[in-house]
C-alpha positions in Angstrom: 21.1 -51.8 203.8 19.8 -50.2 206.9 21.9 -46.9 207.1 20.8 -46.4 210.6 23.8 -48.6 211.5 26.5 -46.4 212.4 29.8 -46.3 210.7 31.3 -47.2 213.8 29.0 -50.1 214.1 29.9 -51.2 210.5 33.7 -50.6 211.2 33.2 -52.9 214.2 31.9 -55.6 212.1 34.2 -55.5 209.4 37.1 -55.3 211.9 35.9 -58.5 213.6 35.5 -60.2 210.2 39.0 -59.3 209.4 40.5 -60.6 212.6 38.9 -63.8 212.1 40.2 -64.0 208.6 43.7 -64.0 209.3 43.3 -67.6 210.3 42.5 -68.3 206.8 44.7 -66.3 204.7 47.3 -63.0 205.3 46.5 -59.4 203.9 47.1 -59.2 200.5 49.5 -56.6 199.2 49.4 -53.1 198.8 51.9 -52.4 196.1 53.2 -48.9 194.9 53.6 -49.6 191.2 56.6 -47.8 189.7 55.7 -48.6 185.9 52.0 -47.0 186.4 53.3 -44.4 188.6 55.7 -43.1 186.2 53.4 -43.5 183.5 50.8 -41.4 185.1 53.1 -39.0 187.0 51.1 -40.0 190.3 51.7 -42.6 193.2 49.5 -45.5 191.7 49.0 -48.2 194.5 47.5 -51.9 193.4 45.4 -53.5 196.0 46.5 -57.2 194.8 43.3 -59.2 195.2 44.6 -61.4 192.6 47.2 -63.2 195.3 44.4 -64.0 197.7 44.3 -67.9 198.0 41.8 -68.1 195.5 43.1 -65.2 193.0 40.2 -63.1 193.8 38.6 -61.0 196.6 35.4 -63.2 196.6 36.6 -65.5 199.3 36.1 -62.6 201.8 32.3 -62.2 201.4 32.0 -66.0 201.5 34.0 -66.4 204.7 32.1 -63.9 206.6 29.0 -65.0 205.3 29.2 -68.6 206.4 31.5 -67.6 209.5 28.4 -65.5 210.9 25.9 -68.3 210.0 27.9 -70.8 212.1 28.5 -68.3 215.0 24.8 -67.6 215.2 23.1 -70.9 216.0 25.9 -73.6 214.5 24.6 -73.1 211.1 23.3 -75.3 208.9 24.9 -78.8 207.7 24.9 -77.9 204.1 25.6 -74.5 202.3 25.0 -73.7 198.7 25.7 -71.2 195.9 25.5 -70.6 192.4 28.4 -69.4 190.4 30.7 -70.4 187.4 33.6 -68.3 189.0 35.3 -66.6 191.5 32.5 -66.8 194.0 32.2 -70.3 193.4 36.1 -71.1 194.4 35.9 -68.5 197.3 32.7 -70.4 198.7 34.5 -73.9 198.2 37.8 -72.5 199.9 35.6 -71.6 202.8 33.6 -74.6 203.3 36.7 -76.9 203.5 38.1 -74.5 206.0 35.1 -74.8 208.2 34.7 -78.2 207.3 31.0 -77.8 205.9 29.3 -79.6 203.1 29.0 -77.2 200.3 26.9 -77.8 197.0 27.8 -75.4 194.1 25.7 -75.2 191.1 27.1 -74.3 187.9 25.9 -74.2 184.3 26.6 -77.2 182.1 28.6 -74.6 179.8 31.2 -73.9 182.5 34.6 -74.3 181.5 36.4 -77.6 182.8 39.3 -75.5 184.2 36.8 -73.6 186.6 35.2 -77.0 187.5 38.2 -78.1 188.6 39.7 -75.1 190.3 36.6 -75.4 192.6 36.9 -78.9 193.4 40.5 -78.6 194.2 39.7 -75.9 196.6 37.0 -77.4 198.3 38.2 -81.1 198.5 36.0 -83.7 199.9 33.5 -80.9 201.2 32.3 -79.7 198.0 29.9 -81.4 195.5 29.2 -79.7 192.4 26.1 -79.8 190.3 26.0 -78.8 186.5 22.6 -77.7 185.6 21.4 -75.9 182.4 23.1 -73.8 179.9 22.6 -70.3 181.9 23.6 -69.0 185.1 19.8 -68.2 185.8 19.1 -72.0 185.4 21.7 -72.8 187.7 20.6 -70.2 190.2 17.1 -71.5 190.3 18.2 -74.9 190.6 20.3 -73.7 193.8 17.7 -71.9 195.3 15.2 -75.1 195.1 17.8 -77.4 196.6 18.3 -74.8 199.4 14.7 -74.9 199.9 14.3 -78.5 199.8 17.2 -79.4 201.9 17.3 -76.9 204.8 20.7 -75.8 203.3 21.3 -71.9 203.2 22.0 -69.9 200.1 25.3 -67.9 200.2 24.5 -65.1 197.8 27.4 -63.7 195.7 27.1 -59.9 196.5 23.7 -58.8 197.6 23.8 -59.5 201.8 25.0 -57.4 204.3 27.5 -60.1 205.6 29.0 -60.3 202.0 29.3 -56.6 201.9 31.2 -56.6 205.3 33.3 -59.2 204.2 34.4 -57.6 201.1 34.7 -54.4 203.1 37.8 -55.9 204.9 40.0 -54.9 201.7 39.4 -51.2 203.1 40.6 -52.1 206.3 43.6 -53.6 205.0 44.4 -50.6 202.8 43.9 -48.3 206.0 46.6 -50.4 208.0 49.0 -50.8 204.8 49.1 -47.1 203.5 52.2 -45.2 204.6 51.6 -43.0 207.6 50.5 -39.7 206.7 49.3 -41.0 203.3 45.7 -40.6 202.1 44.2 -41.4 199.0 43.3 -38.8 196.7 41.5 -41.2 194.0 40.2 -44.8 194.9 39.0 -46.7 191.8 36.6 -49.9 192.1 35.5 -52.2 189.7 31.7 -52.9 190.1 29.6 -56.2 189.0 27.0 -56.9 191.8 28.2 -54.1 193.9 29.4 -55.8 197.0 33.1 -55.0 196.9 32.0 -50.9 196.1 29.4 -50.6 198.8 31.7 -52.2 201.3 34.8 -50.1 200.7 32.8 -46.9 200.3 31.0 -47.5 203.4 33.8 -48.4 205.3 35.8 -44.9 204.4 32.8 -42.6 204.0 34.1 -40.7 207.2 37.8 -40.4 206.2 37.4 -39.7 202.2 34.9 -37.4 200.2 32.3 -39.1 197.9 34.6 -37.4 194.9 37.7 -39.4 195.9 35.7 -42.5 194.2 35.6 -43.7 190.7 33.6 -46.9 189.8 34.5 -48.9 186.7 31.6 -51.1 184.7 32.4 -52.9 181.5 30.4 -50.9 178.7 28.5 -54.0 177.7 27.3 -54.5 181.7 27.0 -50.8 183.1 24.2 -51.8 185.6 25.1 -49.2 188.2 25.6 -46.4 185.8 22.0 -47.1 184.2 20.5 -47.1 187.9 22.1 -43.8 189.0 21.0 -42.3 186.0 17.5 -43.7 186.4 17.6 -43.1 190.2 16.4 -46.7 190.8 17.7 -50.3 190.2 17.7 -51.0 186.0 17.7 -54.7 184.9 19.9 -54.2 181.8 18.0 -56.2 178.7 21.3 -57.4 177.2 24.7 -57.9 178.9 28.0 -58.5 177.3 29.6 -61.4 179.2 33.3 -60.9 178.1 34.2 -59.5 181.4 32.5 -62.5 183.2 33.6 -61.3 186.5 31.7 -58.3 186.4 28.9 -58.8 184.0 25.7 -58.9 186.1 22.6 -57.5 184.6 21.4 -55.8 187.9 23.3 -54.3 190.7 22.2 -55.8 194.0 19.6 -54.0 196.2 21.5 -53.3 199.4 24.5 -52.6 197.2 22.7 -49.7 195.3 21.0 -48.2 198.4 24.7 -47.8 199.6 25.8 -46.4 196.3 22.7 -44.5 195.2 24.1 -41.1 196.4 26.8 -41.1 194.1 26.5 -39.2 190.5 26.3 -41.4 187.2 29.1 -39.3 186.1 31.9 -41.1 188.6 31.0 -44.5 186.7 33.5 -45.0 184.1 32.7 -47.6 181.5 35.6 -48.6 179.5 35.0 -50.9 176.2 35.4 -54.6 176.7 38.3 -54.3 174.0 40.1 -51.5 175.9 40.2 -53.8 178.8 41.9 -56.4 176.4 44.7 -53.8 176.2 45.3 -53.4 179.7 45.3 -57.1 180.0 48.0 -57.5 177.3 50.2 -54.5 179.0 50.2 -55.5 182.4 51.2 -59.0 181.5 53.8 -57.6 179.3 55.4 -55.1 181.4 54.6 -56.3 185.0 54.1 -59.9 184.5 50.9 -59.9 186.4 48.1 -62.1 185.0 44.6 -60.4 185.3 41.1 -61.6 184.2 38.9 -59.3 182.6 37.3 -58.0 185.7 40.4 -57.7 187.5 41.8 -55.4 184.9 38.7 -53.2 184.7 39.8 -50.8 187.4 43.2 -50.3 186.0 41.6 -49.6 182.3 40.1 -46.4 183.7 43.6 -44.7 184.3 44.0 -44.2 180.4 40.4 -42.6 180.3 41.2 -39.8 182.8 42.7 -36.7 181.8 46.3 -36.5 183.0 46.0 -33.5 185.4 43.1 -35.2 187.1 45.7 -38.0 188.4 49.0 -36.0 188.1 51.0 -35.9 191.4 47.9 -37.6 193.4 47.8 -40.8 195.2 45.7 -43.3 193.5 44.6 -46.9 194.8 43.3 -49.4 191.9 41.8 -52.2 193.0 43.1 -55.4 191.3 40.0 -57.8 191.8 41.0 -61.0 190.4 43.6 -62.8 188.1 41.5 -66.3 187.4 42.4 -65.8 183.5 41.9 -68.9 181.3 44.9 -68.8 178.9 42.9 -70.3 176.3 41.3 -66.8 176.0 44.6 -65.2 175.2 44.6 -65.2 171.6 41.1 -63.5 171.6 42.3 -61.0 174.1 45.4 -60.2 171.8 42.9 -59.9 168.9 40.4 -57.3 170.6 43.7 -55.5 172.2 45.1 -54.9 168.8 42.0 -54.1 167.1 41.0 -51.5 169.8 44.9 -50.1 169.6 44.3 -49.6 166.0 47.0 -51.7 165.1 45.0 -54.4 163.2 42.0 -54.1 160.6 40.1 -56.2 158.7 39.4 -55.6 155.1 36.9 -57.4 152.3 38.9 -56.8 149.0 37.5 -56.9 145.6 40.3 -58.0 143.5 40.2 -58.5 139.6 40.7 -62.0 138.5 43.9 -61.6 136.5 47.3 -62.6 136.8 49.6 -60.2 138.9 46.5 -58.7 140.7 47.7 -60.1 144.1 51.4 -58.9 143.6 50.0 -55.6 142.7 48.0 -55.5 145.9 50.8 -56.7 148.2 53.2 -53.9 146.7 50.7 -51.1 148.0 51.8 -52.6 151.8 54.1 -50.6 153.8 57.2 -52.0 155.3 55.4 -52.2 158.8 52.4 -54.0 157.4 52.0 -57.6 157.8 49.2 -59.9 156.3 47.9 -61.9 159.2 45.0 -63.7 157.6 44.2 -64.1 153.9 41.0 -66.0 152.6 39.4 -66.1 149.4 35.6 -66.0 149.6 33.7 -66.3 146.6 33.7 -64.8 142.9 31.5 -61.6 142.9 31.3 -61.5 139.0 33.2 -63.1 136.4 36.2 -60.9 136.6 36.4 -60.1 140.2 36.8 -62.1 143.6 36.2 -61.1 147.0 39.0 -61.7 149.9 38.9 -61.5 153.6 42.2 -60.0 154.5 43.4 -59.1 158.0 46.5 -56.7 158.2 48.8 -55.8 161.3 51.0 -53.0 161.6 53.1 -51.4 164.1 51.6 -48.0 164.5 47.9 -47.0 163.7 49.0 -44.2 161.6 49.8 -46.5 158.9 46.4 -47.5 157.9 45.0 -44.2 156.7 48.2 -44.2 154.6 47.6 -47.8 153.4 43.5 -46.8 152.6 44.9 -43.9 150.5 47.0 -46.3 148.5 43.7 -48.5 148.0 42.0 -45.5 146.7 44.8 -44.4 144.4 44.7 -47.8 143.1 41.0 -47.8 142.3 40.8 -50.8 144.8 37.3 -52.0 145.9 37.4 -52.6 149.7 35.5 -52.3 152.8 36.6 -51.9 156.4 34.9 -54.5 158.5 36.8 -54.2 161.6 34.0 -52.5 163.6 31.2 -54.1 162.1 30.1 -56.5 164.6 27.8 -58.6 162.6 30.1 -59.3 160.0 33.2 -59.7 162.1 31.5 -62.4 164.2 30.3 -64.4 161.1 33.5 -64.1 159.3 36.5 -63.4 161.8 
């Protein structure tokens, strides 16, 4: 992005986008959360983008991009996007609003729930094409379609109009904060970087750079790697669990706007820690969050209490498009991360009473969640996969001491990614 554009000019563009956006949906709430405020001894505000019409902030960038294209010269007859998630749904909603045809390219592997929601939001104005097994294949097909049909491609994050649209979140926050309250800390999730670039740009005259923290999943930390390198870095491998923020390379314009931040201000919580946040927020607050929507909230647990105690903290809740078919996996990951569940390979003697002897080693808070006989490793011994859940992580050291004292052969495979993926 050309930073010769003055902050006032950027504000003017963002405020104009916000004014017209009100025809589409009302401002999402900025809520002071009592539970989190009490937990961290701070004033924790949640910007609830999960309560937009499409349950994510992506509708903002899509709206501003399409609006400006139409206002400029009437716009094309057809808009195009490639997405298997929130961008597609926001794009479809906006196409219906403006009465323009939109073609959405998605991988064949896209869950049916996301396909159905995109079709619902777009109605008769949306055509969905399933192409290839990966996002890259769908993206390539979308570019080719746009070129061959004089259609306009709506990018997910790397465009000035998208950035200005996402920055309307900041304009709403500025209007929603109580008079006289200035945030001490703003925590922003980062995928392609459009939201973070827009919000930091909007607030750059009001907040010091040190007031911002950025959250990326550990398995897709493209901003962190790029800041360390001083240039954009494309990750060789990406963990797609946090699908709304798993981007191999941050947008070029977005990186230009964020490159002055130190890499130390990017926090990269593990994917399993994000699962703990999803479970806790669902259980305590009844808020349904997708992994990317819980990303910034997870950062709170990584900070020393003294860094946030007594401060005003704004946390971006970026999306709530959660597929409940993923809930068992989220619960599993959360328990493992919290130290409440472990998997062992046991080597038990093949004799009467051996299993009973093992069960007597378990404590009153230990529960067997999985028991599977694998194979005989010798005439007198057999291997068993066992999953154990407990109420406190302190119970596992006691349990493993009991295994050792009983002379029981075992291996803890909980954190062995290869074995866990093959067996569990």
